[in-house]
All heavy atoms as TSV, in Angstrom:
chain	resi	resn	atom	element	x	y	z
A	1	ALA	N	N	85.632	77.092	83.417
A	1	ALA	CA	C	87.080	77.025	83.306
A	1	ALA	C	C	87.751	76.901	84.673
A	1	ALA	O	O	88.849	76.407	84.763
A	1	ALA	CB	C	87.589	78.269	82.599
A	2	ALA	N	N	87.091	77.346	85.729
A	2	ALA	CA	C	87.732	77.324	87.047
A	2	ALA	C	C	87.970	75.917	87.594
A	2	ALA	O	O	89.069	75.633	88.055
A	2	ALA	CB	C	86.913	78.150	88.034
A	3	PRO	N	N	86.981	74.995	87.557
A	3	PRO	CA	C	87.270	73.653	88.090
A	3	PRO	C	C	88.402	72.933	87.364
A	3	PRO	O	O	89.291	72.389	88.012
A	3	PRO	CB	C	85.940	72.913	87.952
A	3	PRO	CG	C	84.918	73.994	88.056
A	3	PRO	CD	C	85.542	75.164	87.329
A	4	PRO	N	N	88.440	72.932	86.018
A	4	PRO	CA	C	89.584	72.281	85.367
A	4	PRO	C	C	90.908	72.956	85.704
A	4	PRO	O	O	91.922	72.280	85.885
A	4	PRO	CB	C	89.279	72.401	83.875
A	4	PRO	CG	C	87.808	72.566	83.795
A	4	PRO	CD	C	87.418	73.322	85.041
A	5	ALA	N	N	90.902	74.263	85.840
A	5	ALA	CA	C	92.137	74.970	86.194
A	5	ALA	C	C	92.572	74.608	87.608
A	5	ALA	O	O	93.768	74.434	87.879
A	5	ALA	CB	C	91.935	76.477	86.065
A	6	GLY	N	N	91.621	74.447	88.509
A	6	GLY	CA	C	91.943	74.079	89.877
A	6	GLY	C	C	92.413	72.643	90.012
A	6	GLY	O	O	93.051	72.277	90.996
A	7	ALA	N	N	92.110	71.818	89.029
A	7	ALA	CA	C	92.504	70.412	89.073
A	7	ALA	C	C	93.917	70.184	88.555
A	7	ALA	O	O	94.491	69.119	88.774
A	7	ALA	CB	C	91.524	69.579	88.270
A	8	VAL	N	N	94.491	71.165	87.891
A	8	VAL	CA	C	95.812	70.994	87.282
A	8	VAL	C	C	96.883	70.681	88.332
A	8	VAL	O	O	97.674	69.751	88.151
A	8	VAL	CB	C	96.206	72.250	86.470
A	8	VAL	CG1	C	97.659	72.213	86.044
A	8	VAL	CG2	C	95.300	72.398	85.270
A	9	LEU	N	N	96.900	71.396	89.417
A	9	LEU	CA	C	97.932	71.208	90.440
A	9	LEU	C	C	97.846	69.836	91.115
A	9	LEU	O	O	98.850	69.109	91.154
A	9	LEU	CB	C	97.853	72.343	91.464
A	9	LEU	CG	C	99.077	72.606	92.313
A	9	LEU	CD1	C	100.314	72.879	91.479
A	9	LEU	CD2	C	98.803	73.777	93.233
A	10	PRO	N	N	96.683	69.418	91.615
A	10	PRO	CA	C	96.625	68.093	92.238
A	10	PRO	C	C	96.885	66.951	91.253
A	10	PRO	O	O	97.591	65.990	91.579
A	10	PRO	CB	C	95.209	67.994	92.799
A	10	PRO	CG	C	94.662	69.357	92.795
A	10	PRO	CD	C	95.447	70.165	91.820
A	11	ILE	N	N	96.333	67.042	90.054
A	11	ILE	CA	C	96.549	65.979	89.079
A	11	ILE	C	C	98.006	65.939	88.654
A	11	ILE	O	O	98.610	64.865	88.542
A	11	ILE	CB	C	95.613	66.152	87.862
A	11	ILE	CG1	C	94.178	65.870	88.295
A	11	ILE	CG2	C	96.019	65.225	86.725
A	11	ILE	CD1	C	93.146	66.165	87.235
A	12	GLY	N	N	98.598	67.094	88.444
A	12	GLY	CA	C	100.016	67.149	88.087
A	12	GLY	C	C	100.897	66.558	89.174
A	12	GLY	O	O	101.834	65.795	88.885
A	13	SER	N	N	100.597	66.870	90.424
A	13	SER	CA	C	101.413	66.319	91.510
A	13	SER	C	C	101.218	64.812	91.622
A	13	SER	O	O	102.161	64.073	91.897
A	13	SER	CB	C	101.094	66.998	92.840
A	13	SER	OG	O	99.802	66.657	93.277
A	14	ALA	N	N	100.008	64.327	91.378
A	14	ALA	CA	C	99.752	62.885	91.434
A	14	ALA	C	C	100.490	62.162	90.319
A	14	ALA	O	O	101.002	61.060	90.512
A	14	ALA	CB	C	98.257	62.612	91.349
A	15	LEU	N	N	100.559	62.782	89.158
A	15	LEU	CA	C	101.251	62.151	88.031
A	15	LEU	C	C	102.765	62.176	88.193
A	15	LEU	O	O	103.454	61.256	87.742
A	15	LEU	CB	C	100.857	62.847	86.718
A	15	LEU	CG	C	99.416	62.656	86.263
A	15	LEU	CD1	C	99.137	63.514	85.041
A	15	LEU	CD2	C	99.124	61.191	85.973
A	16	LEU	N	N	103.290	63.207	88.826
A	16	LEU	CA	C	104.749	63.357	88.945
A	16	LEU	C	C	105.335	62.724	90.201
A	16	LEU	O	O	106.539	62.472	90.253
A	16	LEU	CB	C	105.107	64.844	88.897
A	16	LEU	CG	C	104.797	65.546	87.575
A	16	LEU	CD1	C	105.064	67.034	87.691
A	16	LEU	CD2	C	105.592	64.943	86.438
A	17	ALA	N	N	104.505	62.452	91.196
A	17	ALA	CA	C	105.012	61.891	92.451
A	17	ALA	C	C	105.354	60.410	92.270
A	17	ALA	O	O	104.708	59.714	91.489
A	17	ALA	CB	C	103.963	62.040	93.550
A	18	PRO	N	N	106.340	59.924	92.997
A	18	PRO	CA	C	106.615	58.484	92.990
A	18	PRO	C	C	105.370	57.733	93.479
A	18	PRO	O	O	104.678	58.204	94.386
A	18	PRO	CB	C	107.772	58.312	93.976
A	18	PRO	CG	C	108.357	59.670	94.133
A	18	PRO	CD	C	107.264	60.657	93.849
A	19	ILE	N	N	105.104	56.596	92.896
A	19	ILE	CA	C	103.862	55.866	93.156
A	19	ILE	C	C	103.626	55.595	94.643
A	19	ILE	O	O	102.499	55.664	95.115
A	19	ILE	CB	C	103.796	54.562	92.323
A	19	ILE	CG1	C	102.395	53.958	92.356
A	19	ILE	CG2	C	104.819	53.551	92.818
A	19	ILE	CD1	C	101.393	54.717	91.570
A	20	GLN	N	N	104.664	55.323	95.408
A	20	GLN	CA	C	104.489	55.016	96.827
A	20	GLN	C	C	104.238	56.262	97.669
A	20	GLN	O	O	103.901	56.158	98.847
A	20	GLN	CB	C	105.685	54.219	97.383
A	20	GLN	CG	C	106.998	54.957	97.345
A	20	GLN	CD	C	107.778	54.781	96.049
A	20	GLN	OE1	O	107.209	54.555	94.992
A	20	GLN	NE2	N	109.099	54.903	96.143
A	21	HIS	N	N	104.379	57.445	97.081
A	21	HIS	CA	C	104.199	58.702	97.828
A	21	HIS	C	C	103.117	59.602	97.239
A	21	HIS	O	O	103.066	60.790	97.568
A	21	HIS	CB	C	105.515	59.480	97.869
A	21	HIS	CG	C	106.623	58.746	98.546
A	21	HIS	ND1	N	106.608	58.482	99.894
A	21	HIS	CD2	C	107.763	58.222	98.054
A	21	HIS	CE1	C	107.713	57.821	100.209
A	21	HIS	NE2	N	108.419	57.645	99.115
A	22	VAL	N	N	102.265	59.066	96.402
A	22	VAL	CA	C	101.263	59.902	95.726
A	22	VAL	C	C	100.380	60.637	96.730
A	22	VAL	O	O	100.201	61.853	96.637
A	22	VAL	CB	C	100.410	59.064	94.745
A	22	VAL	CG1	C	99.229	59.867	94.234
A	22	VAL	CG2	C	101.256	58.594	93.582
A	23	ALA	N	N	99.832	59.932	97.708
A	23	ALA	CA	C	98.930	60.575	98.673
A	23	ALA	C	C	99.661	61.598	99.529
A	23	ALA	O	O	99.143	62.689	99.791
A	23	ALA	CB	C	98.268	59.526	99.557
A	24	SER	N	N	100.879	61.258	99.956
A	24	SER	CA	C	101.606	62.178	100.833
A	24	SER	C	C	102.139	63.399	100.088
A	24	SER	O	O	102.485	64.396	100.713
A	24	SER	CB	C	102.749	61.449	101.546
A	24	SER	OG	O	103.664	60.931	100.612
A	25	VAL	N	N	102.195	63.348	98.777
A	25	VAL	CA	C	102.610	64.513	97.982
A	25	VAL	C	C	101.385	65.306	97.530
A	25	VAL	O	O	101.362	66.533	97.622
A	25	VAL	CB	C	103.450	64.071	96.759
A	25	VAL	CG1	C	103.670	65.219	95.796
A	25	VAL	CG2	C	104.778	63.483	97.203
A	26	THR	N	N	100.372	64.600	97.067
A	26	THR	CA	C	99.201	65.274	96.494
A	26	THR	C	C	98.407	66.057	97.543
A	26	THR	O	O	97.922	67.155	97.253
A	26	THR	CB	C	98.289	64.246	95.801
A	26	THR	OG1	O	99.064	63.558	94.822
A	26	THR	CG2	C	97.120	64.909	95.130
A	27	THR	N	N	98.296	65.534	98.747
A	27	THR	CA	C	97.515	66.217	99.783
A	27	THR	C	C	98.069	67.603	100.109
A	27	THR	O	O	97.340	68.594	100.035
A	27	THR	CB	C	97.396	65.343	101.041
A	27	THR	OG1	O	96.768	64.115	100.684
A	27	THR	CG2	C	96.611	66.045	102.126
A	28	PRO	N	N	99.372	67.727	100.460
A	28	PRO	CA	C	99.859	69.082	100.761
A	28	PRO	C	C	99.892	70.002	99.537
A	28	PRO	O	O	99.631	71.196	99.667
A	28	PRO	CB	C	101.262	68.866	101.326
A	28	PRO	CG	C	101.628	67.464	101.043
A	28	PRO	CD	C	100.367	66.713	100.763
A	29	VAL	N	N	100.164	69.444	98.372
A	29	VAL	CA	C	100.160	70.278	97.157
A	29	VAL	C	C	98.752	70.820	96.913
A	29	VAL	O	O	98.579	71.987	96.560
A	29	VAL	CB	C	100.685	69.471	95.942
A	29	VAL	CG1	C	100.410	70.205	94.641
A	29	VAL	CG2	C	102.171	69.198	96.090
A	30	THR	N	N	97.756	69.983	97.117
A	30	THR	CA	C	96.369	70.423	96.958
A	30	THR	C	C	96.012	71.508	97.961
A	30	THR	O	O	95.371	72.509	97.615
A	30	THR	CB	C	95.410	69.225	97.108
A	30	THR	OG1	O	95.743	68.256	96.113
A	30	THR	CG2	C	93.967	69.645	96.954
A	31	LEU	N	N	96.435	71.336	99.210
A	31	LEU	CA	C	96.159	72.352	100.229
A	31	LEU	C	C	96.835	73.681	99.896
A	31	LEU	O	O	96.242	74.744	100.072
A	31	LEU	CB	C	96.584	71.853	101.601
A	31	LEU	CG	C	95.708	70.755	102.187
A	31	LEU	CD1	C	96.315	70.222	103.486
A	31	LEU	CD2	C	94.297	71.261	102.421
A	32	VAL	N	N	98.058	73.621	99.414
A	32	VAL	CA	C	98.747	74.858	99.007
A	32	VAL	C	C	97.989	75.524	97.861
A	32	VAL	O	O	97.794	76.741	97.849
A	32	VAL	CB	C	100.217	74.573	98.632
A	32	VAL	CG1	C	100.850	75.771	97.947
A	32	VAL	CG2	C	101.010	74.187	99.861
A	33	GLY	N	N	97.538	74.720	96.904
A	33	GLY	CA	C	96.745	75.265	95.801
A	33	GLY	C	C	95.462	75.911	96.275
A	33	GLY	O	O	95.056	76.965	95.779
A	34	LEU	N	N	94.802	75.285	97.260
A	34	LEU	CA	C	93.586	75.874	97.815
A	34	LEU	C	C	93.880	77.193	98.520
A	34	LEU	O	O	93.124	78.163	98.382
A	34	LEU	CB	C	92.931	74.897	98.787
A	34	LEU	CG	C	92.226	73.696	98.169
A	34	LEU	CD1	C	91.884	72.672	99.234
A	34	LEU	CD2	C	91.000	74.132	97.412
A	35	LEU	N	N	94.967	77.231	99.279
A	35	LEU	CA	C	95.337	78.478	99.960
A	35	LEU	C	C	95.627	79.590	98.945
A	35	LEU	O	O	95.185	80.733	99.122
A	35	LEU	CB	C	96.549	78.250	100.862
A	35	LEU	CG	C	96.311	77.379	102.086
A	35	LEU	CD1	C	97.641	77.001	102.730
A	35	LEU	CD2	C	95.417	78.085	103.083
A	36	LEU	N	N	96.353	79.248	97.892
A	36	LEU	CA	C	96.682	80.253	96.870
A	36	LEU	C	C	95.432	80.737	96.138
A	36	LEU	O	O	95.255	81.939	95.919
A	36	LEU	CB	C	97.693	79.685	95.878
A	36	LEU	CG	C	99.090	79.428	96.416
A	36	LEU	CD1	C	99.945	78.696	95.377
A	36	LEU	CD2	C	99.753	80.724	96.835
A	37	SER	N	N	94.553	79.805	95.767
A	37	SER	CA	C	93.351	80.221	95.042
A	37	SER	C	C	92.406	81.014	95.940
A	37	SER	O	O	91.758	81.960	95.481
A	37	SER	CB	C	92.643	79.015	94.432
A	37	SER	OG	O	92.142	78.165	95.436
A	38	GLY	N	N	92.329	80.636	97.218
A	38	GLY	CA	C	91.497	81.410	98.150
A	38	GLY	C	C	92.020	82.815	98.355
A	38	GLY	O	O	91.256	83.778	98.405
A	39	GLY	N	N	93.340	82.935	98.476
A	39	GLY	CA	C	93.945	84.259	98.621
A	39	GLY	C	C	93.749	85.114	97.381
A	39	GLY	O	O	93.441	86.308	97.473
A	40	LEU	N	N	93.909	84.501	96.218
A	40	LEU	CA	C	93.724	85.235	94.961
A	40	LEU	C	C	92.274	85.681	94.796
A	40	LEU	O	O	92.006	86.828	94.423
A	40	LEU	CB	C	94.148	84.367	93.775
A	40	LEU	CG	C	93.956	84.976	92.399
A	40	LEU	CD1	C	94.820	86.229	92.228
A	40	LEU	CD2	C	94.283	83.958	91.322
A	41	ALA	N	N	91.347	84.790	95.090
A	41	ALA	CA	C	89.932	85.143	94.973
A	41	ALA	C	C	89.566	86.275	95.930
A	41	ALA	O	O	88.822	87.194	95.573
A	41	ALA	CB	C	89.062	83.919	95.250
A	42	ALA	N	N	90.108	86.211	97.131
A	42	ALA	CA	C	89.829	87.280	98.097
A	42	ALA	C	C	90.398	88.608	97.608
A	42	ALA	O	O	89.738	89.641	97.687
A	42	ALA	CB	C	90.422	86.918	99.459
A	43	ARG	N	N	91.613	88.561	97.108
A	43	ARG	CA	C	92.233	89.797	96.600
A	43	ARG	C	C	91.430	90.398	95.461
A	43	ARG	O	O	91.180	91.601	95.416
A	43	ARG	CB	C	93.657	89.514	96.151
A	43	ARG	CG	C	94.298	90.662	95.428
A	43	ARG	CD	C	95.656	90.904	95.886
A	43	ARG	NE	N	96.232	92.009	95.120
A	43	ARG	CZ	C	96.925	92.944	95.679
A	43	ARG	NH1	N	97.152	92.903	96.967
A	43	ARG	NH2	N	97.422	93.916	94.963
A	44	LEU	N	N	91.018	89.546	94.527
A	44	LEU	CA	C	90.237	90.041	93.393
A	44	LEU	C	C	88.878	90.576	93.834
A	44	LEU	O	O	88.328	91.480	93.208
A	44	LEU	CB	C	90.046	88.931	92.352
A	44	LEU	CG	C	91.314	88.501	91.619
A	44	LEU	CD1	C	91.022	87.303	90.727
A	44	LEU	CD2	C	91.896	89.645	90.810
A	45	GLY	N	N	88.352	90.023	94.922
A	45	GLY	CA	C	87.059	90.474	95.434
A	45	GLY	C	C	87.151	91.616	96.424
A	45	GLY	O	O	86.149	92.076	96.940
A	46	GLY	N	N	88.378	92.050	96.726
A	46	GLY	CA	C	88.552	93.170	97.639
A	46	GLY	C	C	88.510	92.791	99.111
A	46	GLY	O	O	88.394	93.657	99.975
A	47	ALA	N	N	88.586	91.510	99.407
A	47	ALA	CA	C	88.568	91.040	100.803
A	47	ALA	C	C	90.001	90.800	101.276
A	47	ALA	O	O	90.923	90.744	100.467
A	47	ALA	CB	C	87.748	89.753	100.903
A	48	PRO	N	N	90.206	90.629	102.577
A	48	PRO	CA	C	91.547	90.321	103.081
A	48	PRO	C	C	92.047	88.970	102.544
A	48	PRO	O	O	91.345	87.963	102.623
A	48	PRO	CB	C	91.366	90.259	104.601
A	48	PRO	CG	C	90.096	90.985	104.882
A	48	PRO	CD	C	89.243	90.821	103.671
A	49	MET	N	N	93.264	88.967	101.994
A	49	MET	CA	C	93.807	87.766	101.366
A	49	MET	C	C	93.985	86.614	102.343
A	49	MET	O	O	93.643	85.468	102.029
A	49	MET	CB	C	95.140	88.075	100.684
A	49	MET	CG	C	95.013	88.827	99.398
A	49	MET	SD	S	96.598	89.164	98.599
A	49	MET	CE	C	97.242	87.536	98.372
A	50	VAL	N	N	94.528	86.895	103.513
A	50	VAL	CA	C	94.802	85.821	104.473
A	50	VAL	C	C	93.497	85.171	104.912
A	50	VAL	O	O	93.397	83.940	104.981
A	50	VAL	CB	C	95.598	86.354	105.687
A	50	VAL	CG1	C	95.714	85.294	106.765
A	50	VAL	CG2	C	96.962	86.834	105.243
A	51	ARG	N	N	92.510	85.969	105.165
A	51	ARG	CA	C	91.219	85.430	105.595
A	51	ARG	C	C	90.607	84.541	104.510
A	51	ARG	O	O	90.099	83.450	104.789
A	51	ARG	CB	C	90.282	86.581	105.937
A	51	ARG	CG	C	88.990	86.145	106.540
A	51	ARG	CD	C	88.214	87.351	106.997
A	51	ARG	NE	N	86.946	86.940	107.567
A	51	ARG	CZ	C	86.015	87.763	107.948
A	51	ARG	NH1	N	86.208	89.063	107.836
A	51	ARG	NH2	N	84.899	87.326	108.449
A	52	GLY	N	N	90.667	84.999	103.271
A	52	GLY	CA	C	90.143	84.196	102.161
A	52	GLY	C	C	90.923	82.911	101.964
A	52	GLY	O	O	90.348	81.851	101.734
A	53	ALA	N	N	92.244	83.009	102.061
A	53	ALA	CA	C	93.085	81.822	101.902
A	53	ALA	C	C	92.792	80.801	102.991
A	53	ALA	O	O	92.638	79.608	102.713
A	53	ALA	CB	C	94.560	82.220	101.926
A	54	LEU	N	N	92.693	81.261	104.224
A	54	LEU	CA	C	92.424	80.349	105.336
A	54	LEU	C	C	91.033	79.735	105.241
A	54	LEU	O	O	90.842	78.554	105.555
A	54	LEU	CB	C	92.609	81.061	106.672
A	54	LEU	CG	C	94.044	81.451	107.010
A	54	LEU	CD1	C	94.096	82.223	108.317
A	54	LEU	CD2	C	94.933	80.221	107.074
A	55	ARG	N	N	90.083	80.512	104.799
A	55	ARG	CA	C	88.716	79.990	104.667
A	55	ARG	C	C	88.669	78.868	103.631
A	55	ARG	O	O	88.151	77.774	103.892
A	55	ARG	CB	C	87.752	81.104	104.260
A	55	ARG	CG	C	86.321	80.617	104.094
A	55	ARG	CD	C	85.374	81.730	103.680
A	55	ARG	NE	N	85.282	82.721	104.743
A	55	ARG	CZ	C	85.377	84.029	104.567
A	55	ARG	NH1	N	85.594	84.516	103.364
A	55	ARG	NH2	N	85.283	84.855	105.569
A	56	VAL	N	N	89.221	79.107	102.460
A	56	VAL	CA	C	89.198	78.084	101.410
A	56	VAL	C	C	90.065	76.892	101.802
A	56	VAL	O	O	89.689	75.739	101.585
A	56	VAL	CB	C	89.652	78.694	100.054
A	56	VAL	CG1	C	89.807	77.614	99.001
A	56	VAL	CG2	C	88.650	79.742	99.593
A	57	GLY	N	N	91.218	77.150	102.409
A	57	GLY	CA	C	92.083	76.057	102.846
A	57	GLY	C	C	91.423	75.196	103.906
A	57	GLY	O	O	91.480	73.964	103.840
A	58	PHE	N	N	90.771	75.827	104.876
A	58	PHE	CA	C	90.112	75.079	105.951
A	58	PHE	C	C	89.002	74.206	105.406
A	58	PHE	O	O	88.933	73.008	105.687
A	58	PHE	CB	C	89.552	76.041	107.006
A	58	PHE	CG	C	88.672	75.337	108.010
A	58	PHE	CD1	C	89.236	74.603	109.037
A	58	PHE	CD2	C	87.291	75.412	107.914
A	58	PHE	CE1	C	88.432	73.940	109.958
A	58	PHE	CE2	C	86.475	74.764	108.825
A	58	PHE	CZ	C	87.052	74.019	109.853
A	59	TRP	N	N	88.097	74.791	104.618
A	59	TRP	CA	C	86.966	74.017	104.125
A	59	TRP	C	C	87.412	72.973	103.109
A	59	TRP	O	O	86.810	71.896	103.012
A	59	TRP	CB	C	85.883	74.937	103.555
A	59	TRP	CG	C	85.190	75.687	104.646
A	59	TRP	CD1	C	85.299	77.020	104.920
A	59	TRP	CD2	C	84.325	75.145	105.646
A	59	TRP	NE1	N	84.546	77.335	106.032
A	59	TRP	CE2	C	83.941	76.202	106.502
A	59	TRP	CE3	C	83.849	73.876	105.920
A	59	TRP	CZ2	C	83.088	76.012	107.580
A	59	TRP	CZ3	C	83.000	73.683	107.006
A	59	TRP	CH2	C	82.631	74.756	107.815
A	60	GLY	N	N	88.449	73.271	102.362
A	60	GLY	CA	C	88.982	72.264	101.438
A	60	GLY	C	C	89.576	71.088	102.194
A	60	GLY	O	O	89.351	69.925	101.838
A	61	ALA	N	N	90.335	71.373	103.252
A	61	ALA	CA	C	90.906	70.304	104.073
A	61	ALA	C	C	89.799	69.507	104.743
A	61	ALA	O	O	89.853	68.275	104.810
A	61	ALA	CB	C	91.847	70.895	105.118
A	62	ARG	N	N	88.793	70.198	105.214
A	62	ARG	CA	C	87.669	69.519	105.861
A	62	ARG	C	C	86.942	68.614	104.865
A	62	ARG	O	O	86.467	67.539	105.229
A	62	ARG	CB	C	86.703	70.545	106.435
A	62	ARG	CG	C	85.640	69.926	107.307
A	62	ARG	CD	C	84.832	71.017	108.014
A	62	ARG	NE	N	83.859	70.456	108.923
A	62	ARG	CZ	C	82.703	69.903	108.565
A	62	ARG	NH1	N	82.386	69.838	107.286
A	62	ARG	NH2	N	81.865	69.425	109.451
A	63	ALA	N	N	86.850	69.025	103.619
A	63	ALA	CA	C	86.201	68.199	102.596
A	63	ALA	C	C	87.025	66.966	102.251
A	63	ALA	O	O	86.482	65.970	101.770
A	63	ALA	CB	C	85.953	69.033	101.341
A	64	MET	N	N	88.333	67.009	102.492
A	64	MET	CA	C	89.184	65.854	102.197
A	64	MET	C	C	89.146	64.797	103.292
A	64	MET	O	O	89.516	63.649	103.060
A	64	MET	CB	C	90.630	66.309	101.983
A	64	MET	CG	C	90.854	67.005	100.665
A	64	MET	SD	S	92.595	67.239	100.362
A	64	MET	CE	C	92.798	68.917	100.891
A	65	VAL	N	N	88.703	65.150	104.481
A	65	VAL	CA	C	88.731	64.213	105.613
A	65	VAL	C	C	87.767	63.032	105.432
A	65	VAL	O	O	88.183	61.881	105.623
A	65	VAL	CB	C	88.486	64.957	106.939
A	65	VAL	CG1	C	88.257	63.985	108.078
A	65	VAL	CG2	C	89.668	65.863	107.246
A	66	PRO	N	N	86.491	63.231	105.092
A	66	PRO	CA	C	85.596	62.070	104.970
A	66	PRO	C	C	86.045	61.020	103.948
A	66	PRO	O	O	86.038	59.833	104.272
A	66	PRO	CB	C	84.246	62.685	104.594
A	66	PRO	CG	C	84.306	64.067	105.145
A	66	PRO	CD	C	85.738	64.488	104.975
A	67	PRO	N	N	86.470	61.405	102.744
A	67	PRO	CA	C	86.942	60.366	101.817
A	67	PRO	C	C	88.150	59.601	102.367
A	67	PRO	O	O	88.249	58.390	102.203
A	67	PRO	CB	C	87.320	61.130	100.546
A	67	PRO	CG	C	86.561	62.397	100.621
A	67	PRO	CD	C	86.433	62.716	102.076
A	68	HIS	N	N	89.047	60.319	103.034
A	68	HIS	CA	C	90.202	59.645	103.629
A	68	HIS	C	C	89.761	58.683	104.730
A	68	HIS	O	O	90.247	57.547	104.810
A	68	HIS	CB	C	91.188	60.662	104.191
A	68	HIS	CG	C	92.315	60.033	104.938
A	68	HIS	ND1	N	93.338	59.377	104.305
A	68	HIS	CD2	C	92.549	59.916	106.266
A	68	HIS	CE1	C	94.171	58.892	105.225
A	68	HIS	NE2	N	93.703	59.212	106.418
A	69	ALA	N	N	88.837	59.128	105.559
A	69	ALA	CA	C	88.356	58.281	106.661
A	69	ALA	C	C	87.652	57.036	106.133
A	69	ALA	O	O	87.874	55.930	106.632
A	69	ALA	CB	C	87.417	59.085	107.561
A	70	ILE	N	N	86.827	57.199	105.114
A	70	ILE	CA	C	86.126	56.048	104.540
A	70	ILE	C	C	87.118	55.087	103.889
A	70	ILE	O	O	87.020	53.875	104.053
A	70	ILE	CB	C	85.053	56.514	103.540
A	70	ILE	CG1	C	83.930	57.243	104.293
A	70	ILE	CG2	C	84.498	55.336	102.734
A	70	ILE	CD1	C	82.975	57.983	103.413
A	71	GLY	N	N	88.087	55.627	103.169
A	71	GLY	CA	C	89.107	54.775	102.571
A	71	GLY	C	C	89.906	54.021	103.626
A	71	GLY	O	O	90.206	52.831	103.465
A	72	SER	N	N	90.225	54.683	104.716
A	72	SER	CA	C	90.960	54.032	105.806
A	72	SER	C	C	90.113	52.968	106.488
A	72	SER	O	O	90.608	51.921	106.870
A	72	SER	CB	C	91.406	55.070	106.836
A	72	SER	OG	O	92.306	55.968	106.267
A	73	LEU	N	N	88.828	53.248	106.629
A	73	LEU	CA	C	87.910	52.304	107.254
A	73	LEU	C	C	87.862	50.975	106.491
A	73	LEU	O	O	87.841	49.902	107.089
A	73	LEU	CB	C	86.505	52.917	107.336
A	73	LEU	CG	C	85.430	52.093	108.009
A	73	LEU	CD1	C	85.738	51.923	109.487
A	73	LEU	CD2	C	84.086	52.774	107.843
A	74	PHE	N	N	87.892	51.065	105.173
A	74	PHE	CA	C	87.847	49.865	104.342
A	74	PHE	C	C	89.222	49.449	103.844
A	74	PHE	O	O	89.337	48.604	102.965
A	74	PHE	CB	C	86.895	50.093	103.162
A	74	PHE	CG	C	85.466	50.218	103.579
A	74	PHE	CD1	C	84.863	51.461	103.659
A	74	PHE	CD2	C	84.729	49.093	103.917
A	74	PHE	CE1	C	83.541	51.582	104.055
A	74	PHE	CE2	C	83.417	49.202	104.316
A	74	PHE	CZ	C	82.802	50.456	104.388
A	75	ASN	N	N	90.265	50.047	104.408
A	75	ASN	CA	C	91.646	49.733	104.050
A	75	ASN	C	C	91.910	49.891	102.555
A	75	ASN	O	O	92.522	49.034	101.923
A	75	ASN	CB	C	92.024	48.330	104.531
A	75	ASN	CG	C	93.526	48.162	104.627
A	75	ASN	OD1	O	94.267	49.135	104.729
A	75	ASN	ND2	N	93.986	46.932	104.569
A	76	LEU	N	N	91.392	50.981	102.001
A	76	LEU	CA	C	91.573	51.272	100.579
A	76	LEU	C	C	92.557	52.405	100.404
A	76	LEU	O	O	92.542	53.372	101.155
A	76	LEU	CB	C	90.250	51.683	99.940
A	76	LEU	CG	C	89.137	50.650	99.934
A	76	LEU	CD1	C	87.874	51.260	99.420
A	76	LEU	CD2	C	89.532	49.454	99.098
A	77	GLN	N	N	93.408	52.264	99.418
A	77	GLN	CA	C	94.317	53.357	99.092
A	77	GLN	C	C	94.404	53.438	97.593
A	77	GLN	O	O	94.738	52.460	96.918
A	77	GLN	CB	C	95.690	53.129	99.688
A	77	GLN	CG	C	96.586	54.314	99.546
A	77	GLN	CD	C	97.841	54.181	100.378
A	77	GLN	OE1	O	98.153	53.116	100.878
A	77	GLN	NE2	N	98.558	55.263	100.500
A	78	LEU	N	N	94.052	54.601	97.053
A	78	LEU	CA	C	94.081	54.791	95.604
A	78	LEU	C	C	95.268	55.608	95.198
A	78	LEU	O	O	95.751	56.432	95.876
A	78	LEU	CB	C	92.797	55.477	95.149
A	78	LEU	CG	C	91.522	54.726	95.492
A	78	LEU	CD1	C	90.319	55.545	95.079
A	78	LEU	CD2	C	91.491	53.376	94.826
């Protein structure tokens, strides 16, 4: 249930954003969602919320860089 729940925010933002701004809206919305889910997971696990939020946000952002770089390399935009 967690992956589909985590996909709601990015997919919703992609569907609601104007077509010419999908990437520029979906990227920050996704990062905010990652920060919130990381903070929540840390809180539920008894760890510091900020540390958990930053950890998930950092690695999530890092995971988004290669697809963006490859798309830019081939001049692709989805």
